[in-house]
Structures are given as structure tokens and as C-alpha cells.
VOLUM-594665 format. One record per residue (C-alpha): residue in one letter; x, y, z. Coordinates in Angstrom, 3 decimals. Layout:
! VOLUM-594665
(atom 'a',(X,Y,Z))
...
END
This chain:
! VOLUM-594665
(atom 'm',(-21.725,14.707,8.465))
(atom 's',(-23.103,12.564,11.254))
(atom 'd',(-21.421,12.776,14.636))
(atom 'l',(-22.415,9.207,15.458))
(atom 'l',(-18.836,8.161,16.076))
(atom 't',(-17.707,11.273,17.923))
(atom 's',(-20.463,11.904,20.458))
(atom 'p',(-20.627,9.862,23.693))
(atom 'g',(-23.472,7.523,24.524))
(atom 'l',(-25.168,7.436,21.111))
(atom 'p',(-27.017,4.219,20.213))
(atom 'a',(-26.053,2.239,17.124))
(atom 'a',(-29.375,2.959,15.422))
(atom 'r',(-29.259,6.745,15.825))
(atom 'l',(-31.772,8.502,13.564))
(atom 'g',(-30.052,9.961,10.498))
(atom 'a',(-27.023,7.688,10.605))
(atom 't',(-25.987,6.037,7.352))
(atom 'r',(-25.986,2.265,6.844))
(atom 'l',(-22.204,2.294,7.204))
(atom 'e',(-22.248,4.339,10.396))
(atom 'r',(-24.858,2.027,11.888))
(atom 'a',(-22.853,-1.052,10.831))
(atom 'v',(-19.640,0.304,12.346))
(atom 'a',(-21.393,1.351,15.563))
(atom 'a',(-23.037,-2.090,15.826))
(atom 'a',(-19.698,-3.824,15.191))
(atom 'l',(-18.005,-1.792,17.914))
(atom 's',(-20.908,-2.480,20.263))
(atom 'r',(-20.440,-6.214,19.685))
(atom 'l',(-16.842,-5.723,20.800))
(atom 'g',(-18.129,-4.166,24.008))
(atom 'l',(-17.217,-0.627,22.990))
(atom 'h',(-20.195,1.414,24.099))
(atom 'e',(-18.329,4.525,25.216))
(atom 'a',(-17.185,7.048,22.614))
(atom 'r',(-13.691,7.227,24.087))
(atom 'r',(-13.287,3.509,23.336))
(atom 'q',(-14.984,3.377,19.953))
(atom 'a',(-12.292,1.958,17.670))
(atom 'g',(-11.679,-1.330,15.929))
(atom 'v',(-8.855,-2.590,13.720))
(atom 'a',(-8.716,-5.560,11.332))
(atom 'v',(-5.651,-6.964,9.577))
(atom 'l',(-6.361,-7.882,5.949))
(atom 'c',(-4.012,-10.552,4.611))
(atom 'r',(-6.265,-12.232,2.039))
(atom 'a',(-6.871,-10.454,-1.249))
(atom 'e',(-10.576,-11.298,-1.410))
(atom 'e',(-11.118,-9.813,2.061))
(atom 'a',(-9.303,-6.646,1.030))
(atom 'f',(-11.548,-6.333,-2.011))
(atom 'a',(-14.732,-7.160,-0.113))
(atom 'i',(-14.280,-4.578,2.660))
(atom 'r',(-13.712,-1.817,0.121))
(atom 'a',(-16.772,-2.833,-1.871))
(atom 'a',(-18.906,-3.324,1.252))
(atom 's',(-18.013,0.091,2.663))
(atom 'a',(-18.853,1.720,-0.676))
(atom 'r',(-22.225,-0.079,-0.747))
(atom 'a',(-23.060,0.976,2.813))
(atom 'a',(-21.781,4.557,2.543))
(atom 'g',(-24.423,7.276,2.628))
(atom 'r',(-22.480,10.522,2.582))
(atom 't',(-18.878,10.402,1.391))
(atom 'l',(-16.369,8.139,-0.286))
(atom 'd',(-12.810,9.510,-0.405))
(atom 'l',(-10.289,7.491,-2.399))
(atom 'q',(-6.555,8.242,-2.634))
(atom 'y',(-4.284,5.967,-4.688))
(atom 'y',(-0.926,5.775,-6.408))
(atom 'v',(-2.263,3.273,-8.965))
(atom 'w',(-5.844,2.597,-10.054))
(atom 'r',(-5.768,0.325,-13.080))
(atom 'g',(-8.468,-0.022,-15.705))
(atom 'd',(-8.411,-3.815,-15.420))
(atom 't',(-11.034,-6.171,-13.972))
(atom 't',(-10.485,-5.197,-10.321))
(atom 'g',(-10.216,-1.518,-11.184))
(atom 'k',(-13.538,-1.663,-13.024))
(atom 'l',(-15.236,-3.634,-10.224))
(atom 'l',(-14.265,-1.138,-7.515))
(atom 'g',(-14.943,1.758,-9.881))
(atom 'r',(-18.399,0.263,-10.382))
(atom 'e',(-18.995,0.381,-6.609))
(atom 'a',(-17.852,4.005,-6.421))
(atom 'l',(-20.087,4.954,-9.349))
(atom 'a',(-23.075,3.166,-7.782))
(atom 'a',(-22.470,5.089,-4.553))
(atom 'a',(-22.418,8.368,-6.488))
(atom 'd',(-25.689,7.413,-8.179))
(atom 'r',(-27.234,7.080,-4.680))
(atom 'g',(-26.136,10.621,-3.842))
(atom 'v',(-22.831,9.855,-2.099))
(atom 't',(-20.133,12.474,-2.686))
(atom 'v',(-17.171,10.647,-4.233))
(atom 'r',(-13.721,12.227,-4.404))
(atom 'm',(-10.882,10.427,-6.206))
(atom 'l',(-7.292,11.626,-5.818))
(atom 'l',(-4.843,9.743,-8.033))
(atom 'd',(-1.159,10.129,-8.661))
(atom 'd',(-0.780,11.428,-12.198))
(atom 'v',(2.012,9.153,-13.402))
(atom 'y',(-0.313,6.126,-13.629))
(atom 'a',(-3.252,8.257,-14.745))
(atom 'l',(-1.485,9.010,-18.020))
(atom 'g',(-3.353,7.332,-20.834))
(atom 'h',(-6.610,7.143,-18.851))
(atom 'e',(-7.838,10.646,-19.597))
(atom 'r',(-11.100,9.485,-21.179))
(atom 't',(-12.075,7.382,-18.179))
(atom 'l',(-11.198,10.074,-15.655))
(atom 'a',(-12.931,12.789,-17.652))
(atom 'a',(-16.049,10.598,-17.920))
(atom 'l',(-16.145,9.986,-14.153))
(atom 'd',(-15.639,13.686,-13.525))
(atom 't',(-18.823,14.503,-15.470))
(atom 'h',(-20.942,12.751,-12.819))
(atom 'p',(-22.480,15.451,-10.564))
(atom 'n',(-21.402,13.571,-7.425))
(atom 'i',(-17.867,12.625,-8.491))
(atom 'e',(-14.789,14.829,-8.548))
(atom 'v',(-11.403,13.599,-9.730))
(atom 'r',(-8.094,15.301,-8.980))
(atom 'l',(-4.578,14.352,-10.047))
(atom 'f',(-1.493,14.801,-7.894))
(atom 'n',(1.751,16.294,-9.244))
(atom 'g',(0.471,16.305,-12.806))
(atom 't',(2.593,16.643,-15.913))
(atom 'q',(1.845,19.658,-18.070))
(atom 'w',(2.784,17.852,-21.289))
(atom 'r',(0.230,15.077,-20.889))
(atom 'r',(-1.078,15.449,-24.439))
(atom 'f',(2.070,13.542,-25.424))
(atom 'g',(1.327,10.734,-22.957))
(atom 'r',(4.261,8.980,-21.299))
(atom 'w',(6.648,10.494,-23.814))
(atom 'g',(5.469,13.901,-22.616))
(atom 'y',(6.177,12.864,-19.029))
(atom 'l',(9.705,11.797,-19.945))
(atom 'l',(10.356,14.929,-22.004))
(atom 'e',(9.093,17.229,-19.259))
(atom 'f',(11.261,15.374,-16.744))
(atom 'a',(14.295,15.636,-19.047))
(atom 'f',(13.816,19.380,-19.505))
(atom 'g',(13.885,20.176,-15.803))
(atom 'g',(10.676,18.718,-14.407))
(atom 'w',(12.569,16.842,-11.698))
(atom 'h',(9.609,17.181,-9.363))
(atom 'l',(7.955,14.478,-11.497))
(atom 'n',(10.324,11.958,-9.909))
(atom 'r',(8.436,12.494,-6.639))
(atom 'r',(5.158,10.634,-6.540))
(atom 'm',(2.183,10.268,-4.193))
(atom 'h',(2.539,6.619,-3.102))
(atom 'n',(-0.328,6.760,-0.550))
(atom 'k',(-3.168,4.192,-0.415))
(atom 'n',(-6.220,5.460,1.444))
(atom 'w',(-9.920,4.446,1.222))
(atom 'i',(-12.341,6.266,3.563))
(atom 'a',(-16.135,5.888,3.744))
(atom 'd',(-18.435,8.213,5.710))
(atom 'r',(-15.541,9.129,7.993))
(atom 'a',(-16.446,5.931,9.842))
(atom 'l',(-14.173,3.372,8.202))
(atom 'a',(-10.798,3.566,6.459))
(atom 'v',(-8.619,1.016,4.674))
(atom 'v',(-4.916,1.902,4.660))
(atom 'g',(-2.004,-0.257,3.573))
(atom 'g',(0.064,-1.412,0.633))
(atom 'r',(-2.526,-2.367,-1.984))
(atom 'n',(-3.093,-0.261,-5.055))
(atom 'i',(-6.240,-0.903,-7.114))
(atom 'g',(-5.445,-3.496,-9.753))
(atom 'd',(-5.683,-7.204,-10.524))
(atom 'e',(-2.195,-8.022,-9.262))
(atom 'y',(-3.046,-6.700,-5.778))
(atom 'f',(-6.266,-8.697,-5.428))
(atom 'g',(-5.298,-12.192,-6.481))
(atom 'l',(-6.289,-12.066,-10.154))
(atom 'd',(-3.272,-13.588,-11.890))
(atom 'i',(-4.234,-12.902,-15.496))
(atom 'd',(-2.076,-13.600,-18.581))
(atom 'g',(0.975,-14.484,-16.505))
(atom 'a',(1.090,-11.072,-14.805))
(atom 'i',(2.727,-10.727,-11.425))
(atom 's',(0.681,-11.363,-8.274))
(atom 'f',(1.520,-9.377,-5.154))
(atom 'r',(1.372,-10.597,-1.551))
(atom 'd',(0.120,-7.581,0.377))
(atom 'l',(-1.399,-6.284,3.626))
(atom 'd',(-3.981,-3.657,4.670))
(atom 'l',(-5.455,-2.419,7.929))
(atom 'v',(-9.124,-1.577,8.427))
(atom 'v',(-9.600,1.270,10.898))
(atom 'a',(-13.193,1.568,12.120))
(atom 'g',(-14.583,4.218,14.452))
(atom 't',(-13.135,7.510,15.615))
(atom 'p',(-9.543,7.019,14.297))
(atom 'a',(-10.882,6.811,10.718))
(atom 'a',(-11.094,10.602,10.884))
(atom 'q',(-7.268,10.668,10.961))
(atom 'a',(-7.177,8.965,7.550))
(atom 'l',(-9.681,11.533,6.280))
(atom 'a',(-7.458,14.351,7.587))
(atom 'v',(-4.584,12.951,5.499))
(atom 'f',(-6.835,12.851,2.442))
(atom 'e',(-8.039,16.433,2.999))
(atom 'r',(-4.490,17.733,3.263))
(atom 'y',(-3.564,16.182,-0.079))
(atom 'w',(-6.874,17.052,-1.734))
(atom 'n',(-6.410,20.722,-0.884))
(atom 's',(-2.724,20.816,-1.797))
(atom 'p',(-1.671,23.084,-4.701))
(atom 'l',(-0.150,19.928,-6.209))
(atom 's',(-3.632,18.397,-6.617))
(atom 'r',(-5.361,19.708,-9.714))
(atom 'p',(-8.828,18.904,-11.096))
(atom 'a',(-8.715,16.258,-13.791))
(atom 's',(-10.937,18.508,-15.895))
(atom 'l',(-8.042,20.991,-16.211))
(atom 'l',(-5.713,18.287,-17.479))
(atom 's',(-8.110,16.524,-19.848))
(atom 'a',(-9.911,17.778,-22.930))
(atom 'a',(-13.633,18.236,-22.338))
(atom 's',(-14.366,16.420,-25.593))
(atom 'e',(-12.835,13.253,-24.129))
(atom 'a',(-15.707,12.999,-21.649))
(atom 'r',(-18.563,13.299,-24.168))
(atom 'g',(-20.686,10.168,-23.905))
(atom 'g',(-17.951,8.524,-21.890))
(atom 'l',(-19.881,7.844,-18.694))
(atom 'a',(-22.481,5.647,-20.382))
(atom 'a',(-19.755,3.638,-22.126))
(atom 'l',(-17.882,3.344,-18.853))
(atom 'r',(-20.959,1.922,-17.118))
(atom 'v',(-21.234,-0.741,-19.816))
(atom 'a',(-17.543,-1.654,-19.451))
(atom 'm',(-17.887,-1.938,-15.678))
(atom 'e',(-20.930,-4.204,-15.922))
(atom 'e',(-19.140,-6.377,-18.476))
(atom 'a',(-16.174,-6.695,-16.108))
(atom 'a',(-18.489,-8.026,-13.385))
(atom 'r',(-19.559,-10.826,-15.744))
(atom 'm',(-16.035,-11.882,-16.699))
(atom 'p',(-15.056,-15.401,-15.547))
(atom 'q',(-11.947,-14.134,-13.733))
(atom 'a',(-14.131,-11.770,-11.680))
(atom 'a',(-16.332,-14.556,-10.266))
(atom 'g',(-14.344,-15.007,-7.053))
(atom 'l',(-14.362,-11.307,-6.183))
(atom 'v',(-17.988,-10.804,-7.214))
(atom 'a',(-18.984,-13.737,-4.972))
(atom 't',(-17.734,-11.828,-1.916))
(atom 'l',(-20.350,-9.147,-2.625))
(atom 'a',(-23.189,-11.570,-1.845))
(atom 'e',(-22.533,-11.169,1.866))
(atom 'h',(-24.387,-8.315,3.543))
(atom 'p',(-22.097,-5.261,3.935))
(atom 'a',(-22.761,-5.070,7.698))
(atom 'r',(-21.511,-8.640,8.227))
(atom 'r',(-18.404,-7.916,6.175))
(atom 'i',(-17.663,-4.698,8.072))
(atom 'r',(-17.623,-6.360,11.482))
(atom 'h',(-15.509,-9.306,10.291))
(atom 'g',(-12.170,-9.649,12.109))
(atom 'l',(-12.311,-6.398,14.075))
(atom 't',(-10.179,-6.166,17.222))
(atom 'a',(-11.188,-3.681,19.920))
(atom 'v',(-8.569,-0.985,20.478))
(atom 'a',(-8.480,2.338,22.271))
(atom 'p',(-8.704,5.269,19.822))
(atom 'd',(-5.475,6.761,21.169))
(atom 'a',(-3.720,3.474,20.352))
(atom 'v',(-4.266,4.099,16.613))
(atom 'r',(-2.208,6.706,14.785))
(atom 'v',(-2.474,7.373,11.053))
(atom 'v',(0.765,8.981,9.889))
(atom 'a',(1.685,10.508,6.538))
(atom 'd',(4.245,12.668,4.829))
(atom 'a',(3.249,16.219,4.004))
(atom 'p',(2.211,16.586,0.349))
(atom 'e',(4.854,19.315,0.048))
(atom 'k',(7.495,16.575,0.144))
(atom 'a',(6.750,16.017,-3.540))
(atom 'k',(7.926,19.490,-4.544))
(atom 'r',(11.161,19.757,-2.596))
(atom 'g',(14.228,20.091,-4.810))
(atom 'l',(16.975,17.511,-4.892))
(atom 'g',(19.227,19.834,-2.905))
(atom 'a',(16.692,19.806,-0.064))
(atom 'r',(17.002,16.060,0.605))
(atom 'k',(18.995,16.494,3.813))
(atom 'r',(16.556,19.163,5.006))
(atom 'a',(13.651,16.818,4.237))
(atom 'r',(15.178,14.095,6.379))
(atom 'a',(15.833,16.537,9.211))
(atom 'a',(12.228,17.768,9.020))
(atom 'g',(10.968,14.275,9.763))
(atom 'g',(7.953,12.672,8.178))
(atom 'i',(7.008,9.025,8.090))
(atom 'a',(10.647,7.877,7.771))
(atom 'a',(11.418,9.523,11.112))
(atom 'e',(8.315,7.896,12.651))
(atom 'i',(9.513,4.460,11.498))
(atom 'a',(13.028,5.068,12.823))
(atom 'd',(11.689,6.243,16.194))
(atom 'a',(9.492,3.154,16.490))
(atom 'l',(12.467,0.878,15.817))
(atom 'r',(14.673,2.717,18.333))
(atom 'e',(12.132,1.895,21.036))
(atom 'a',(12.553,-1.860,20.461))
(atom 'k',(13.807,-3.728,23.513))
(atom 'r',(13.378,-7.385,22.516))
(atom 'e',(12.350,-7.804,18.890))
(atom 'a',(11.896,-5.909,15.623))
(atom 'r',(10.202,-7.664,12.697))
(atom 'l',(10.357,-5.984,9.288))
(atom 'i',(8.560,-6.794,6.028))
(atom 's',(9.615,-4.692,3.045))
(atom 'p',(9.526,-5.702,-0.628))
(atom 'y',(12.179,-3.139,-1.518))
(atom 'f',(14.792,-3.105,1.216))
(atom 'v',(17.625,-0.584,0.782))
(atom 'p',(18.233,0.713,4.330))
(atom 'g',(21.060,3.107,3.443))
(atom 'r',(23.890,3.917,5.806))
(atom 'a',(21.620,5.476,8.420))
(atom 'g',(19.198,2.531,8.348))
(atom 'l',(22.046,0.029,8.500))
(atom 'k',(23.528,1.829,11.484))
(atom 'l',(20.172,1.793,13.286))
(atom 'l',(19.627,-1.933,12.708))
(atom 'l',(23.166,-2.771,13.807))
(atom 'e',(22.674,-0.712,16.976))
(atom 'l',(19.503,-2.662,17.742))
(atom 'v',(21.299,-5.996,17.373))
(atom 'a',(24.232,-4.740,19.468))
(atom 'r',(21.936,-4.083,22.417))
(atom 'g',(20.279,-7.480,22.199))
(atom 'v',(17.248,-6.823,19.994))
(atom 'k',(16.350,-9.711,17.697))
(atom 'v',(15.963,-8.217,14.200))
(atom 's',(14.368,-10.162,11.343))
(atom 'v',(13.703,-9.031,7.774))
(atom 'v',(11.530,-10.502,5.030))
(atom 't',(12.080,-9.069,1.550))
(atom 'n',(11.980,-10.147,-2.095))
(atom 's',(14.570,-12.452,-3.610))
(atom 'l',(16.242,-11.510,-6.868))
(atom 'a',(14.116,-14.158,-8.606))
(atom 'a',(10.848,-12.757,-7.185))
(atom 't',(11.275,-8.989,-7.151))
(atom 'd',(9.335,-6.888,-9.648))
(atom 'v',(12.019,-4.153,-9.543))
(atom 'v',(15.361,-5.847,-10.185))
(atom 'a',(17.450,-2.685,-9.801))
(atom 'v',(16.317,-2.292,-6.179))
(atom 'h',(17.722,-5.714,-5.363))
(atom 'g',(21.101,-4.434,-6.486))
(atom 'g',(20.854,-1.640,-3.940))
(atom 'y',(19.891,-4.141,-1.247))
(atom 'm',(22.742,-6.557,-1.998))
(atom 'k',(25.445,-4.286,-0.586))
(atom 'y',(23.719,-4.255,2.830))
(atom 'r',(22.956,-7.960,3.034))
(atom 'r',(26.394,-9.145,4.135))
(atom 'p',(26.911,-6.637,7.010))
(atom 'l',(23.387,-7.346,8.267))
(atom 'l',(23.989,-11.093,8.262))
(atom 'r',(27.376,-10.660,9.881))
(atom 'a',(25.745,-8.711,12.725))
(atom 'g',(23.148,-11.426,13.311))
(atom 'v',(20.066,-10.061,11.500))
(atom 't',(17.793,-12.862,10.266))
(atom 'i',(16.892,-12.475,6.570))
(atom 'h',(14.349,-14.343,4.467))
(atom 'e',(13.844,-13.723,0.748))
(atom 'l',(10.523,-14.566,-0.903))
(atom 'k',(10.480,-17.123,-3.729))
(atom 'p',(8.758,-16.583,-7.076))
(atom 'd',(5.822,-18.750,-8.106))
(atom 'l',(6.768,-18.996,-11.754))
(atom 'e',(10.031,-20.250,-13.188))
(atom 'q',(9.781,-18.138,-16.321))
(atom 'e',(10.353,-14.403,-15.902))
(atom 'r',(11.518,-11.396,-17.846))
(atom 'a',(13.741,-8.616,-16.520))
(atom 's',(14.666,-5.084,-17.450))
(atom 'l',(16.623,-2.308,-15.785))
(atom 'v',(13.477,-1.055,-14.116))
(atom 'g',(11.401,-4.133,-13.407))
(atom 's',(9.849,-7.379,-14.536))
(atom 'r',(6.574,-9.189,-14.893))
(atom 'g',(5.561,-12.736,-14.085))
(atom 'g',(5.382,-14.717,-10.842))
(atom 'a',(4.699,-13.703,-7.261))
(atom 'a',(6.344,-10.832,-5.438))
(atom 'l',(6.155,-9.414,-1.946))
(atom 'h',(4.434,-6.025,-1.687))
(atom 't',(3.673,-5.876,2.057))
(atom 'k',(5.183,-2.993,4.041))
(atom 'a',(4.930,-3.643,7.777))
(atom 'l',(6.811,-3.875,11.047))
(atom 'v',(6.204,-5.185,14.564))
(atom 'v',(8.098,-3.983,17.637))
(atom 'd',(8.250,-6.118,20.803))
(atom 'g',(4.981,-7.867,19.946))
(atom 'l',(3.087,-4.769,21.073))
(atom 'r',(3.268,-2.192,18.298))
(atom 'a',(2.510,-2.760,14.620))
(atom 'f',(2.777,-0.616,11.510))
(atom 'v',(1.174,-1.282,8.115))
(atom 'g',(1.323,1.162,5.239))
(atom 's',(2.819,2.186,1.908))
(atom 'f',(6.348,2.885,3.209))
(atom 'n',(9.170,0.757,1.801))
(atom 'm',(12.481,0.597,3.669))
(atom 'd',(14.333,2.361,0.860))
(atom 'h',(15.537,5.779,-0.281))
(atom 'r',(12.573,6.412,-2.565))
(atom 's',(10.055,6.117,0.260))
(atom 'a',(12.266,8.024,2.700))
(atom 's',(13.247,10.922,0.452))
(atom 'l',(11.255,11.103,-2.774))
(atom 'n',(7.704,9.720,-2.659))
(atom 't',(5.006,10.680,-0.181))
(atom 'e',(3.870,7.796,2.037))
(atom 'm',(1.348,6.967,4.731))
(atom 'g',(0.468,4.177,7.146))
(atom 'v',(-1.049,3.226,10.499))
(atom 'f',(0.612,2.526,13.846))
(atom 'v',(-1.417,0.397,16.251))
(atom 'q',(-0.407,-0.153,19.875))
(atom 'n',(-2.187,-3.418,20.559))
(atom 'p',(-0.810,-6.925,21.236))
(atom 'v',(-3.572,-8.711,19.298))
(atom 'v',(-3.061,-6.634,16.151))
(atom 'a',(0.720,-6.880,16.522))
(atom 'r',(0.423,-10.652,16.851))
(atom 'e',(-1.593,-10.877,13.619))
(atom 'v',(0.978,-8.854,11.660))
(atom 'a',(3.807,-10.890,13.205))
(atom 'a',(1.977,-14.082,12.193))
(atom 'e',(1.970,-12.881,8.577))
(atom 'q',(5.734,-12.345,8.730))
(atom 'e',(6.148,-15.781,10.295))
(atom 'r',(4.076,-17.330,7.506))
(atom 'l',(6.329,-15.704,4.906))
(atom 't',(9.405,-17.321,6.484))
(atom 'd',(8.119,-20.847,5.783))
(atom 'p',(10.860,-22.735,3.848))
(atom 'a',(8.278,-23.544,1.163))
(atom 'i',(7.658,-19.816,0.610))
(atom 's',(11.037,-18.174,1.145))
(atom 'w',(14.759,-18.798,1.330))
(atom 'k',(16.558,-18.252,4.607))
(atom 'v',(19.768,-16.372,3.902))
(atom 's',(22.816,-16.916,6.104))
(atom 'l',(26.555,-16.341,6.161))
(atom 'e',(28.674,-19.476,6.364))
(atom 'q',(32.473,-19.303,6.270))
(atom 'g',(32.259,-15.912,4.641))
(atom 'r',(29.880,-17.031,1.886))
(atom 'i',(26.189,-16.160,1.524))
(atom 'v',(24.014,-19.280,1.509))
(atom 'w',(20.306,-19.697,0.666))
(atom 'r',(18.398,-22.585,2.279))
(atom 'd',(14.842,-23.764,1.646))
(atom 't',(12.647,-26.836,1.315))
(atom 'h',(11.276,-28.046,-2.023))
(atom 'q',(8.682,-30.829,-1.944))
(atom 'g',(9.853,-31.680,1.559))
(atom 'v',(13.527,-31.911,0.583))
(atom 'p',(16.014,-29.394,2.102))
(atom 'r',(18.091,-27.502,-0.467))
(atom 't',(21.147,-25.234,-0.330))
(atom 's',(22.313,-22.688,-2.894))
(atom 'h',(25.496,-20.602,-2.976))
(atom 't',(24.257,-18.241,-5.695))
(atom 'e',(21.082,-16.167,-6.050))
(atom 'p',(18.585,-19.048,-6.475))
(atom 'e',(16.392,-19.254,-9.569))
(atom 'a',(17.654,-15.865,-10.813))
(atom 's',(18.463,-15.610,-14.535))
(atom 'w',(21.729,-14.184,-15.773))
(atom 'r',(19.835,-11.100,-16.967))
(atom 'r',(18.486,-10.389,-13.487))
(atom 't',(21.909,-10.972,-12.004))
(atom 'a',(23.497,-8.569,-14.512))
(atom 'v',(20.909,-5.840,-13.916))
(atom 'a',(21.262,-6.172,-10.131))
(atom 'f',(25.051,-5.968,-10.431))
(atom 'l',(24.823,-2.779,-12.496))
(atom 'a',(22.465,-1.203,-9.962))
(atom 'r',(24.859,-2.183,-7.202))
(atom 'v',(27.935,-0.529,-8.751))
(atom 'l',(26.342,2.483,-10.447))
(atom 'p',(25.588,5.624,-8.363))
(atom 'v',(21.804,5.131,-8.437))
(atom 'e',(21.024,4.151,-4.845))
(atom 'e',(19.419,7.488,-4.030))
(atom 'q',(16.770,6.744,-6.684))
(atom 'l',(15.946,3.226,-5.449))
END
């Protein structure tokens, strides 16, 4: 492993450095960061095509390692395109490690087994079900017969190349996270951070801890060897076909730009000690239900988020698609408002959310927050037609960004939702950046989401909750959950009254 980014005074073109290391060093040099102690850059990725392009570009420029950790990696167009880049890197001799949460790997055994046959690719699955030969039914049966640990998932999103560049945030790998709205599927609005330079090693340290956890098992142990026979060649064909699909044209076009130009795009110079990659311990996924209070006391990313909010003196901006603060979170937010901190929240509306039950958990906190003076905006859906179930829905646009900004100086972007599942059940990760420029960019994204054409502003008027927005330039007011079907309303009501909040 090259020490290009950890040794002082090394030139960008150091002999033996990989293309990616040279590109990162050159990008930091352009920012005026010639000293090792100041070698760090951060970029905020709001646009889906940029988020795709930086991942692909870093894979193309990588020369040593590509470490990929995801909750979801779909076998759709985007999944195949980024898989194609990882496979091409492995063909060049790059060591590729893929760590995937097992719940979304179910049903993809052939693909994973095929990738695992490549001499430079190793695939591991986190918190795997033992009854996977029965697919999702096996998962449910194992859970029903005492496998409660399966309710605790690895929700992390982490892409690291050559220890020189990392992409951390809310995006999984799939069409809905990268702007490909295919067959009426939902499209997520999301956010990532690029971390270039010395702090990228922190993201790698998170990956290593999970990779070496007893909960991470080789995919080869969970898949039949026969499933891999001849699979890699077929997988290559499928990936090349995906690159020629009409819906892939926009993403493929971003690959025409030289990786070095893409890597230096949008970077802000920051001090390495101003960047902190934080994550839950992988052991969080195996704690029993009776250990929930001990888990909270032990800290983790939830405690880091709470501590950051407590430090707010003027303003706290929150973006969370699933917002169920619980009693402790409600108390914290009310304390902030009581001492003069302006608190604003952007979350999904009932019409837009992809998990209707979570909105039911959020509803019981909305009124006390509004009464205290918290500003709330709820994102609108793009499509009028939607379908709902107790667990979720498909169709339209939904918020998926998880971020916060404190006092215009400190920003956080990651996988952590402001809800019980992120705080107590799933493992999460994210990046804190102490920098006014980065904080301003994240705050600008929240401000954009509050546009009356994009979201409803929720307020309390004479004891009633009111939603206000603008449609085609005309102000509108609603006294009921706008654009939400009776089915969504019924499901949300059930989730609100049933004792399920701890699972939301």
C-alpha cells in the first residue's frame, strides 16, 4: 500500500503511486494542500449522476484495492454498471472486497458465487441466515423460530478505493438511488460525501472492522459451489448488455470524462482533523433485545448525533426520511428550542414515504414539535398514483437523505435515520465535517428541499395541523394529509396506535 497520502512532502507524481493516488494528490495540490497534515478534501454529492460517476471513476483509477460495503446492491442496470467497474478493476489486478448485508443478498446467490470465483474478488455477507436455501421464506422461518438477530441489519454505505478516496452517505447501489426511474419504481433524493486524502483511511478502518467481524462470512460458505460454475462469463455478458441499455445512456455518458478530472470535481479543502468517519460497532447487530438500554448507554453513532445537536447554539438543520425521534429525541429537540436554537426538519410526507408505517410513528411527535416552534417540511411525491402496504410502497419520489447541519459550521452525512431502527437495531455510519463551506452546501440542499414546489410546510394553526405549498404558482392549504390515499392513512394510523414504534 502506497504511503503517498500519509508521508509529508511527497510530490503528486511519486514513483509507484497508482493513478487514483496521483489524481487525489494532484487534486489536493490544486487546492493548495501541499503539506501532509493538510491533505484532505471533501465534496458534497447531491446529483445522482455525480454520485455514480465518482464511484465509477475511482474504480477505474484504482490500482491496489477496492473495498465496497453496502446494505443493498441490486442486480438492476445501475448495479450491473458499477459491478462492471469493480470486475474490470479486478481484471487489472486490483484486490476487490465486497461486504453486503445478507437480507438483500437473498436470491442473488448465483451472482455472488460467480464474482467470488474471480481470483481478485472476495465476497462476504453480514449477519447471514442459515436457512438461505429456502430464500426469503427461510429468512422469515429462521426469524420466527428465534433468529431475532436477523432483525438487525448492516445499513452502512461505504466505497473506498486505494485508501485514498471514500464515498460515504445514504445511497445504496440500485436504480432508484441514481436517478433511473424505471417502470414506475420509486426514485430517491439522496446525498453522499466524497472524502479524499488522509481521512479516507478512517472509512477503510470501518470496513476492516466489519470485514473481520465474526458476523461476516464468506459468500462461498453460504452458496453452493455449483451455482458459480460458468457464472462469471455469463455475468460479464449481462453487465456489458446493461451498459448498452437505453436507460443507462445518461450514466454511461459520465464515464467519458477522464477519472482524474472527475475526482477533483467539487472538492473543498479541509484539515484532516476536521473530518471524522463514525460508525457503530458490528457487534451491535448481535445484541439481544433485552440489551437495548445497554446499547444506548454504550453510545455509538446515535450518541454522536445527539452530542452534535447538544452543541448547537443558533441553528440545527435536520434531514431524515424516516423521522421517529422517540421520547429522548423529542426531549432533546425541545430543549434546543427552549434555549433559543432554531430547529428545522425535512422529512417525507405520508404521500411520498416508501415506508408508510414509519410515518405513523412520526405522527405522534409532529404536534409537540410544532407547538414548541420546530419548523417542519414534508417532501411531496412526484406521482399521483401509488400503492401502499403495511411495510412500504412503490412509485413516486421519496426522500432518502440523512444529514444535519449545526450552526452553519458542522455537517453530518451518512446512513443514520432519526428513528429507533437506526439508533437501536441496525448498524450505521457517516461522516462529520467541521467546515463552513461543506456545512453551507449541505444546508443549501435542505433549503432546496423546503421550496413550496417540492415540499409542504407543516404548521399548527388554532390547534389544527395545516399543510401549505405552491402548485403551479398558486398557494394551497390542506387540513388533512395531502395527496395521501385512504390506504396510506389507515396503515399510518395502525402503526401509530399499535406498539410497534421500537421496530420503526
